[in-house]
N, C-alpha and C positions, 0 to 999 in steps of 0.2 A: 814363116814355116810352122811355128809353134801354133799360131792360131788355127791353121787348118788341121793340124794334128788334134787339137782340142775338139774341133768340130766333128771329125771323124769319130773319135773316142766317145763323145756325147752321143752321136747317132747310134753307134754300136751298142752302147749302154741301154739306149732307149728301146732298141729293138730286142735286146736280151730280156729286158723287163717284161715288154708286152708279150713275147713268147712264153713266158714263165706264168703269166697270170691266166689260170683257167677260165674259159668262157662257159657259161651257163648254157646247158642244153635247153632247147625249147621244141614245141611241137613241129615247127617246120624244118629244123635241123633232123629230128627223128624221122619225119616223113621222106626227107632227102636221103638219109641213109638207108631207109627200107628200099627205096626205088634204086638206089646204087647197088644194094646187094643183089638185087634181081638183075639189073642192067649188067653188071660185070661178071655174071655166071657164064662160064665157057659154053654152056649148052643153049644159052638164049640168043636169038637172032632177031633182027629187025625191031630193036626196042624203041618205043616212042612214048615219052610222058607228056600228057597234057593235064597239068594241075594234079589232081588226085586220081587221074586215070592212067593206068600203065597198060600199053599194048605190046604184045611181042609174040614169037613163035618160039616153040621148044618142045621137048619130049611131052608125050601125054601120059606116060607111065605104063604104057602098054606096048611099047615098041614103035609107035608112030610119032607124028608130030601134031601139035594142036596150035590153033589161034587163041591166045590167052588175052583176057581182059581182067585187071585187078583194079578194084575201086577201093581206095582208102576210105573208111568210113568214119572211124574215130582214131585219135592219137592223144596222149597225154604224157607228160614227163613231170615227175615228182622227186622230191629231195630223197636221197638214200643215205641218211646221217650215219649208218653203221658201217659203210664201206668207204674208207677215205680214197681208195684208188679209183672207185666209179661212184662219185658223190650224187649222181642222178640216175634214175632208171625210168624207162619209158614202156609204153604198151601201144600197139597198134592193133586195130581190128579192121579186117578188109574182106571185101567180097572177091572171090575168084570165079571166073568163068571160063570154061574150055569149050571152044566150039560152039559157043551160045548156050551151053547147059551149065547152070550153078553147080559148083563142086561143093557138096555138103560138109559141113563140120559138126560133129557131135562130140562136145567136150575136147577131150585130147585125141579123138579119133577123126582122121580126115582121108580123103581120097586123092589128095594131092601127090604128085610124083615124088618119090624119094629124094631125087636131086635138090628139090626146094627144102624139104625138111632137113637134109644133111647141111645145109647153108644157114639153118635157123631161121627160114622164112615160112610163114603160114598165114592162116586166115587170123589167127591170134598170136602174137609174138611180143 
């Protein structure tokens, strides 16, 4: 009985230690997070991810619905030594196409629907 209790205690201690060790963010986890932010939006339907291409339907920003294609072009993660709570920060650059028309981005100005911007998703985020 004592031996099995020790085995359980060791297993629990190991899982607790692994759970406390922070994992380093990388480009792939950043791309996964970006895709998940879009996919879990309540207004998005028919979401499909094929590598760095995301396809879905949702509002077009003008009261209708559009067929969207998002291509993740670049991503990078770097150390953020000044913030112990968020030790890494990442950036994604993507191309957005609504009904086969590229949605232009001019610096901080974009024609993306507000629903995406409210979720913190855009051509550069």
